[in-house]
C-alpha positions in Angstrom: 4.9 17.9 12.0 3.0 15.4 14.1 -0.6 15.4 13.1 -3.8 14.7 15.6 -5.2 12.0 13.2 -8.7 12.3 12.4 -10.8 9.2 12.3 -13.9 7.7 10.5 -15.2 3.9 11.7 -16.4 1.3 8.8 -19.9 2.5 10.1 -20.1 5.6 9.0 -18.2 4.9 5.9 -21.0 2.5 5.3 -23.2 5.3 5.3 -21.7 7.7 3.1 -20.7 5.0 0.6 -24.4 4.3 0.8 -25.1 7.9 -0.1 -22.7 7.9 -3.2 -24.4 4.7 -4.5 -28.0 6.0 -4.2 -26.5 8.7 -7.0 -27.6 8.1 -10.6 -24.6 6.8 -12.1 -23.9 10.1 -14.1 -24.2 12.4 -11.0 -22.1 10.0 -8.5 -19.5 9.8 -11.4 -19.0 13.8 -11.9 -19.4 14.0 -7.9 -16.5 12.2 -6.9 -14.6 13.2 -9.8 -15.0 16.9 -9.2 -15.1 16.1 -5.7 -15.1 19.5 -3.2 -14.4 18.5 0.3 -16.4 20.0 3.3 -16.2 23.5 4.8 -15.6 21.7 7.8 -12.3 19.8 7.0 -9.6 21.3 9.0 -6.5 23.3 7.1 -3.9 20.6 8.2 -6.2 17.7 5.6 -6.5 20.4 3.0 -2.9 21.0 2.9 -2.8 16.8 2.8 -5.2 16.9 0.0 -3.7 18.9 -2.0 -0.3 17.4 -2.0 -1.6 13.8 -2.6 -3.7 15.1 -5.7 -0.3 16.8 -6.8 1.6 13.2 -6.0 -1.1 11.4 -8.0 -1.4 13.7 -11.1 2.4 13.8 -11.2 2.8 10.0 -10.8 0.2 9.8 -13.7 2.1 11.8 -16.0 5.2 10.3 -15.6 3.7 6.4 -16.1 2.3 8.0 -19.3 -1.1 8.1 -18.4 -1.1 4.4 -17.6 -2.4 2.9 -14.2 0.0 0.1 -13.1 2.6 -1.5 -11.0 5.2 1.3 -11.6 2.4 4.3 -11.2 1.6 2.7 -7.7 5.1 2.5 -6.6 5.7 6.2 -7.9 2.4 7.5 -6.0 3.2 5.1 -2.9 6.8 6.2 -2.8 5.6 10.4 -2.5 3.1 8.9 -0.3 5.2 7.5 2.2 7.6 9.9 2.4 5.1 12.6 2.7 3.3 10.6 5.3 6.2 9.3 7.6 8.8 12.1 7.0 6.5 15.1 7.3 3.8 14.4 9.3 5.6 11.7 11.5 2.9 8.9 10.5 4.4 6.0 12.9 3.8 2.0 11.9 1.3 2.2 14.8 -0.6 4.7 13.4 -0.5 3.2 9.9 -2.1 0.4 11.2 -5.1 1.8 12.2 -8.1 1.7 9.7 -10.2 4.7 10.9 -7.2 6.9 10.2 -7.0 6.1 6.5 -10.9 5.6 6.1 -11.3 9.3 6.9 -8.3 10.2 4.6 -10.2 8.1 1.6 -13.4 9.2 2.0 -13.1 13.0 3.4 -10.1 14.1 1.9 -9.1 12.5 -1.2 -12.3 10.0 -2.2 -11.6 11.1 -5.8 -8.3 9.9 -5.9 -9.3 6.1 -4.6 -12.0 6.4 -7.4 -9.7 7.3 -10.2 -7.7 4.6 -9.5 -10.5 2.2 -8.8 -13.2 3.4 -11.4 -16.6 1.8 -11.8 -17.3 -1.8 -12.9 -20.3 -4.0 -13.3 -19.5 -5.8 -10.6 -18.7 -2.5 -8.4 -21.1 0.0 -9.6 -19.9 3.4 -8.4 -17.6 2.8 -6.0 -14.8 -0.1 -4.5 -15.6 -0.3 -0.9 -13.4 -2.8 -0.6 -10.8 0.0 -1.7 -12.3 2.9 0.2 -13.3 1.5 3.6 -14.3 -2.3 3.9 -11.1 -4.4 3.7 -8.7 -3.6 5.8 -5.4 -4.5 3.8 -7.3 -3.3 0.3 -7.5 0.3 1.6 -5.6 2.2 -1.4 -3.5 4.4 0.6 -2.8 2.0 3.5 -1.6 -0.4 1.3 0.8 1.7 -0.5 2.5 3.0 2.9 2.8 -0.8 4.1 4.1 -2.0 0.9 6.8 0.9 0.9 7.4 0.6 4.8 8.2 -3.3 4.6 10.5 -2.8 1.5 12.7 0.1 3.1 16.1 -0.1 2.0 17.2 2.5 3.6 17.0 5.7 1.1 14.2 5.9 -1.8 16.5 5.2 -4.5 17.6 1.8 -2.7 13.9 0.9 -2.2 12.9 2.1 -5.7 15.6 0.0 -6.9 14.4 -3.1 -4.7 10.9 -2.6 -5.5 11.7 -2.6 -9.7 12.1 -6.1 -9.4 8.4 -6.9 -8.3 5.0 -6.4 -9.4 2.3 -7.8 -6.7 1.8 -5.1 -3.5 -1.0 -7.5 -2.5 1.6 -10.7 -2.5 3.4 -8.5 0.2 1.0 -6.9 2.4 -1.8 -9.4 2.7 0.5 -11.6 4.3 1.0 -10.1 7.7 0.6 -13.9 9.5 0.1 -14.3 13.1 1.3 -11.7 15.2 1.8 -9.0 12.3 4.7 -8.6 10.2 8.1 -9.3 11.0 9.5 -6.1 9.6 13.4 -6.9 9.3 12.7 -10.1 8.1 10.2 -9.0 5.2 12.9 -6.1 4.3 15.6 -8.9 3.7 13.2 -11.2 2.1 12.1 -8.1 -0.1 15.7 -7.6 -0.9 16.8 -10.7 -1.9 13.9 -10.8 -4.2 15.3 -8.1 -5.7 18.8 -10.5 -7.0 16.4 -13.0 -8.5 17.6 -13.2 -12.5 14.6 -12.1 -14.6 14.5 -15.4 -15.7 13.4 -17.0 -12.8 11.2 -14.4 -11.7 7.4 -14.7 -11.9 3.6 -13.8 -10.7 3.8 -16.4 -7.9 7.0 -16.2 -6.8 7.0 -14.0 -3.8 3.8 -15.7 -2.4 5.7 -19.2 -2.7 8.8 -17.6 -0.5 6.3 -16.0 2.1 4.3 -18.9 2.2 7.4 -20.9 2.8 8.8 -18.5 5.4 5.0 -18.4 7.3 5.9 -22.4 7.5 9.3 -21.8 9.0 8.2 -19.1 11.4 5.8 -21.6 12.9 8.9 -23.3 14.1 11.4 -20.9 14.8 11.4 -17.1 14.9 13.9 -16.1 12.0 15.7 -13.4 14.6 16.3 -16.5 17.1 17.9 -18.7 14.1 21.9 -19.1 14.1 22.2 -17.2 10.8 22.0 -13.3 9.5 18.2 -12.3 8.5 20.4 -12.1 5.1 21.2 -15.2 5.0 17.9 -16.3 5.8 16.2 -14.8 2.9 18.6 -16.3 0.6 17.9 -19.6 2.4 14.2 -19.1 1.6 15.1 -18.9 -2.4 17.5 -21.4 -2.2 15.3 -24.2 -0.8 12.8 -23.2 -4.0 15.6 -24.0 -6.2 15.7 -20.1 -7.2 19.2 -18.9 -7.5 20.2 -15.7 -6.7 22.7 -12.6 -8.1 25.3 -11.5 -5.8 
């Protein structure tokens, strides 16, 4: 089914956010946790709400009621396949913040709120995750993380991503001109071949930084090697061995 994606501007989202923040903490908390969408919400988005809530709850149970990387990975994979395969969301559409903002503010704000509950420095809602920061929009980052790491099937992609635990390292490094999708997928596949002893929280960031410096001189797809060999070279240049 090809959706007619509804949109919401950041300005509109800011107004709604301000209304939520004006509520007393206990009332605002109850309102968002027990969120009831407007009667004007289109039927297709009501269906989306039901599906996303079910995915989120199932992922929460599967992660033994813990919110961690593997929870996000499980939920993100379900989100990606649902939006991409059933609703035919394209990368061009997935790059549009206004579509995600509408979903996050009008359709499932309770999901975003549950994932990013209040903190002393972020009373009631975390604007960056709801609407304010393009590459911090929760559902958007999950979609792009799976898309940029796709390895041909859900099973293979989950296996590739079981070796990484930092979504932001990847999705926040689009670089000039956007993502080089095939190259990024080759890098993520190579990352999954790094032995556990050589993994650390900064490894992917170091690889992508080196990748960016190489791209300033030559497009990887124009180099005299395959993308797989290019990705392997990035790790070799950092002194990180890969398994066969």
